C-alpha positions in Angstrom: 0.0 0.0 0.0 1.2 3.5 -0.8 2.0 5.6 2.2 0.0 8.8 2.6 1.8 11.8 3.9 -0.2 13.8 6.5 0.0 17.5 7.3 1.1 18.2 10.9 1.3 21.9 10.5 5.0 22.0 11.2 8.3 20.7 9.8 9.2 19.7 13.4 6.8 16.7 13.2 6.3 14.3 10.2 3.5 11.9 9.8 2.4 9.3 7.3 -0.1 6.5 7.2 0.8 3.2 5.7 -0.9 -0.2 5.9 -3.1 1.0 8.7 -0.1 2.3 10.7 0.2 5.9 11.6 3.9 6.7 11.7 4.8 9.9 13.6 8.4 11.1 13.5 9.9 13.8 15.7 11.9 15.9 13.3 14.4 18.2 15.0 17.6 16.2 14.4 19.8 19.2 15.0 18.4 19.3 18.6 18.1 15.5 19.1 14.4 15.9 18.5 13.8 17.9 21.6 10.3 19.1 22.2 9.5 22.6 21.0 6.6 25.1 20.8 5.9 23.8 17.3 6.5 20.1 17.8 4.6 19.4 21.0 1.2 21.0 20.0 1.4 19.2 16.6 2.0 15.9 18.4 -0.9 16.6 20.7 -3.2 17.3 17.7 -2.0 14.1 15.9 -2.6 11.9 18.9 -6.1 13.3 19.5 -7.1 12.8 15.9 -5.6 9.3 15.7 -7.5 8.1 18.8 -10.8 8.8 16.9 -9.7 7.5 13.5 -10.9 4.0 12.6 -8.4 3.8 9.8 -5.5 3.8 12.3 -4.9 0.3 13.5 -1.5 1.0 15.2 0.7 3.9 16.0 4.5 4.0 15.5 6.4 6.9 17.1 10.1 7.5 16.3 12.7 10.2 15.7 14.7 11.5 12.8 18.4 10.8 12.8 20.3 9.3 15.7 17.9 10.3 18.6 14.4 9.5 19.7 13.8 12.6 21.8 16.1 14.6 24.1 13.2 15.8 26.2 12.6 19.5 26.8 14.7 22.0 25.0 17.1 23.1 27.7 18.3 26.2 25.9 14.8 27.5 25.9 14.0 26.8 29.5 13.2 29.9 31.6 12.9 32.1 28.5 9.1 32.1 28.1 8.0 35.5 29.2 4.3 34.6 29.1 4.8 31.8 31.6 6.9 34.0 33.8 3.8 36.3 34.2 1.6 33.4 35.3 1.0 32.5 38.9 2.2 29.2 40.3 -1.3 27.9 40.3 -1.8 28.9 36.6 1.5 27.3 35.7 0.6 24.0 37.5 -2.8 23.9 35.7 -1.1 24.6 32.3 1.4 21.8 32.8 -1.2 19.4 34.0 -3.2 20.1 30.8 -0.2 19.7 28.5 0.8 16.5 30.2 -2.7 15.0 29.9 -3.0 15.8 26.3 0.5 14.4 25.4 1.6 11.4 27.4 -1.8 11.0 29.0 -3.4 10.8 25.5 -0.6 8.5 24.3 -1.0 6.1 27.2 -4.8 6.1 26.7 -4.7 5.5 22.9 -7.2 2.7 22.0 -4.7 1.4 19.4 -1.5 -0.5 20.1 1.5 2.0 20.3 5.2 1.4 19.6 8.1 3.7 20.3 11.1 3.0 18.0 14.3 4.4 19.6 17.1 5.1 17.1 19.1 6.8 19.8 18.7 8.5 23.2 15.4 9.0 24.9 15.9 11.4 27.8 13.7 13.2 30.3 10.3 13.9 28.8 11.5 12.0 25.7 11.8 8.9 27.9 8.4 9.6 29.4 6.9 9.7 25.9 8.5 6.3 25.1 7.4 4.7 28.3 3.8 5.9 27.6 3.7 3.7 24.6 2.7 0.0 24.8 6.0 -1.3 23.4 9.5 0.0 22.9 12.0 -1.3 20.3 15.5 0.2 20.6 18.5 0.3 18.3 21.6 -1.3 19.8 23.3 2.1 20.1 20.4 3.7 21.8 20.3 4.7 25.5 17.8 6.1 27.9 18.1 8.4 30.9 15.7 10.3 33.2 17.9 13.4 32.8 16.1 15.6 35.2 18.9 15.7 37.7 21.1 17.6 35.2 18.6 20.5 35.0 17.5 20.3 38.7 13.9 19.4 37.9 11.8 16.7 39.6 10.3 15.0 36.5 7.1 15.3 34.5 4.9 13.7 31.8 4.3 10.6 34.0 7.8 9.2 34.0 7.8 8.4 37.8 4.6 6.4 37.3 5.5 4.5 34.2 9.1 3.8 35.2 8.1 2.5 38.7 5.6 0.1 37.1 8.1 -1.2 34.6 11.2 -1.6 36.7 10.0 -1.4 40.3 10.4 1.4 42.9 14.0 0.7 43.9 15.4 1.0 40.3 13.1 3.9 39.5 14.5 5.8 42.5 18.0 5.0 41.5 17.5 6.2 37.9 15.7 9.3 38.9 18.2 10.3 41.5 21.3 9.5 39.5 20.2 10.4 36.0 22.6 7.7 34.8 22.8 6.6 31.2 21.1 3.2 30.6 22.4 1.4 27.5 19.9 -0.4 25.3 21.0 -3.9 26.3 20.6 -3.2 30.0 17.3 -1.4 29.3 16.0 -4.6 27.7 17.3 -6.8 30.5 15.4 -4.8 33.2 12.2 -4.3 31.2 12.5 -0.6 30.1 12.5 -1.7 26.4 10.9 -4.8 24.9 13.4 -5.6 22.2 16.9 -4.4 21.0 17.8 -4.8 17.3 20.7 -3.7 15.1 20.6 0.0 14.3 20.0 -0.6 10.6 17.1 -3.0 11.4 15.2 -0.7 13.7 12.7 1.0 11.4 11.9 -2.2 9.5 11.5 -4.2 12.8 9.2 -1.6 14.3 7.1 -1.2 11.2 6.7 -5.0 10.9 5.4 -5.2 14.4 3.1 -2.2 13.9 1.8 -3.6 10.7 1.0 -6.9 12.4 -0.9 -5.1 15.1 -2.8 -3.0 12.5 -3.8 -6.2 10.7 -5.1 -7.7 14.0 -8.6 -7.8 15.5 -8.8 -4.2 16.5 -11.8 -4.4 18.8 -10.3 -7.3 20.7 -7.0 -5.4 20.9 -8.7 -2.4 22.3 -10.4 -4.5 25.0 -7.0 -6.2 25.7 -5.5 -2.7 26.4 -8.4 -1.9 28.8 -7.9 -5.2 30.6 -4.1 -4.5 31.0 -4.6 -1.0 32.2 -7.1 -2.2 34.8 -4.7 -4.9 35.9 -2.3 -2.3 37.3 -5.0 -0.8 39.5 -7.6 -3.4 40.5 -7.5 -6.5 42.7 -7.6 -9.9 41.0 -11.3 -10.6 41.4 -12.2 -7.2 39.9 -9.9 -7.8 37.0 -11.3 -11.3 36.6 -14.9 -10.0 36.4 -13.9 -7.3 34.0 -12.2 -9.8 31.7 -15.5 -11.8 31.5 -17.3 -8.6 30.4 -14.7 -7.8 27.8 -14.5 -11.3 26.4 -18.3 -11.5 25.9 -18.1 -8.2 24.0 -15.3 -9.5 21.8 -17.2 -12.7 21.1 -20.1 -10.7 19.8 -17.9 -8.9 17.3 -17.7 -10.1 13.6 -13.9 -10.4 14.0 -14.4 -13.4 16.3 -16.5 -15.3 13.8 -14.0 -14.5 11.1 -11.1 -15.8 13.3 -13.0 -19.1 14.0 -13.8 -19.6 10.3 -10.2 -18.9 9.3 -8.9 -21.4 11.9 -11.3 -24.1 10.6 -10.4 -23.3 6.9 -6.7 -23.2 7.7 -6.2 -19.7 6.3 -5.2 -16.3 7.7 -8.1 -14.2 9.0 -9.1 -10.9 7.4 -10.4 -8.6 10.2 -12.6 -5.6 9.8 -11.0 -2.2 10.1 -13.5 -0.6 12.5 -16.2 -1.4 15.1 -18.9 -0.6 12.5 
C-alpha cells in the first residue's frame, strides 16, 4: 500500500499513514528531536485525531536521525515571558493540561502503540517512550531520566510508568542518578521490549506495527483496557472485567472470522473498525 503523507502543521513533526499504521516522526535532528513550541502542540493534535480515527490500527512513534527525543529544549528553559507572568497555580494547571494531552493521551490510545528508539530518549522523551505500549531500541540507543542535570523533579508521568516497569528501587536510582542506561541493559530490566541492530530498527518496528494493525482491532482495544485495569484493581475485579470484555469480543464479527479462518486453515481478514 502507498504511504499517505499527512500535514502536521510544522516541519518539526512528520506523519504518514501506511498499511493502517500511523507513523509519527519527531523531526528536529539538530536538537536531538527535543520538544518545541511547534513540535509538542502538533504531536498533541495528531494523537487526538488518531484516537478517533478508525483507519488507524496502530501507532509507531520515532525520531529522525540518531535520537528519539532529548526531552525539553534546555536552551529555551526559563525564557518564556508569558509563563513567567503566570501565577504558580496557573503554571501548574497549564502543565497538567499539557501532560494529559500528550503522554496522557498516548497512554490512553485505544490502538497499540510502539516507540522506536534510534538513539537517546531522555527526560520527557523517555516519558513519551514509556507511555507507549512497546519499545524497540536500536543497539546504540540509550535512555536516561535526565532531570537531575537540570535540577527538575520529573514530568509527563515518568515516575509512574518507570516505577511500574522496573520497580520502585530501580526507578528511584535512575531518577536520583540520571545515569545513562544502555539499550542492552534497558531490555534486560524491562524498560524496552526488544533491541535490534541499528540498521534494522525501522523495519522491525514497522513490521510489528503492521502486524498489530492487521489484527482484530476491537479485541486489541479490549485487551488494552484489561491490561490498564490490571495495574489498579484486585484480582477478582480484573477477573470479572475480563469476563465482560470477552463477551463483548465474542459478539464482534472479528471473532466469527477468526474461527472460520482457523477451521479453513487460512489467515483471518479482520474488519478495520467497530462498525
